[in-house]
C-alpha positions in Angstrom: 49.7 102.1 116.3 50.9 99.4 113.7 52.7 101.7 111.5 54.5 102.8 114.4 55.2 99.6 115.6 56.9 98.7 112.2 58.6 102.6 111.9 60.2 101.8 115.4 61.1 98.0 114.2 62.7 99.8 111.0 64.2 102.6 112.7 66.2 99.9 115.4 67.6 97.7 112.5 68.6 101.0 110.7 70.4 101.8 113.6 71.9 99.0 114.3 73.2 98.5 110.9 74.8 101.9 110.9 76.7 101.5 114.0 77.5 98.1 113.5 78.6 99.1 110.0 81.1 97.2 107.8 83.6 94.3 109.4 86.8 95.6 108.1 89.1 93.1 109.6 89.0 89.1 110.6 90.8 87.2 112.7 92.3 84.5 110.3 93.7 81.0 112.2 96.1 79.2 110.4 96.7 75.2 110.8 98.7 72.7 109.2 98.3 68.7 109.0 101.9 69.0 111.0 101.5 71.0 114.5 104.4 73.6 114.9 104.6 74.6 111.5 106.1 78.2 111.3 103.8 80.6 109.8 104.8 83.7 107.5 102.3 86.3 106.2 103.9 88.5 103.6 107.5 87.4 105.2 106.2 88.6 108.4 106.4 85.5 111.2 103.6 85.2 112.9 103.5 82.2 114.9 103.6 78.5 114.6 100.6 76.5 113.8 98.2 76.4 115.1 98.3 80.7 114.8 96.4 83.5 114.4 96.4 87.1 113.5 93.9 89.8 112.0 93.8 90.2 108.5 92.0 93.2 106.6 89.1 92.3 104.5 90.0 94.6 102.2 89.6 93.4 98.1 92.8 95.3 97.6 94.5 93.0 100.1 96.3 89.8 98.8 98.5 88.7 101.4 101.1 85.5 100.7 101.2 83.2 103.3 104.5 80.5 103.9 104.4 77.4 105.8 107.5 76.1 107.1 108.3 73.0 109.1 112.3 70.8 109.2 111.6 67.9 106.8 109.0 69.3 104.7 108.6 71.3 101.5 108.0 74.9 102.0 104.4 76.2 101.2 104.0 79.4 99.4 100.0 80.2 98.6 97.5 83.2 99.1 95.4 83.7 101.9 91.8 81.8 101.1 89.6 84.4 100.4 85.4 85.0 100.7 82.2 87.4 100.6 81.6 88.9 103.8 77.3 89.0 103.8 77.4 91.6 106.8 79.5 94.1 104.3 77.8 92.9 100.9 74.2 93.5 102.8 75.6 97.1 104.4 77.2 98.0 101.1 73.9 97.5 98.9 71.5 99.0 101.3 73.3 101.5 103.5 76.8 102.2 102.7 78.3 101.8 99.3 81.7 102.0 100.3 81.5 99.0 102.8 81.8 97.0 99.4 85.8 97.8 99.0 85.7 95.2 102.4 83.4 92.6 100.7 86.1 89.9 99.6 88.3 88.9 102.6 90.2 85.8 104.3 88.4 82.9 105.2 88.4 82.5 109.4 89.6 79.2 108.7 92.8 78.7 106.9 94.3 74.7 107.1 97.2 73.7 105.1 98.7 69.9 103.9 102.2 70.0 103.7 104.3 67.2 102.0 107.4 66.0 103.0 110.9 66.3 102.0 112.3 63.5 99.6 
């Protein structure tokens, strides 16, 4: 009986991880210390701060971010990234290709603009 309960619990965990799979994208919020700054990702305008866009967690993705606001220097940076734990665990235990989506953008990207002189 005890073995059957443990087996059922393991099956539920396995099925849950299998159907949830890896997380291939992240909803990323861009903010700046100055509200209303224009946000561009890879040259495409996504809105004004605070802005949000869905971005890939693929390890080969390295988008460029530009923040612009009148009276401030344009800011050109890369997206800050982090290890995605769900993809790491899934890749190591169940399905190794999910390791290709293990290093994606952080959910919150906050930038400090520098005034022009």
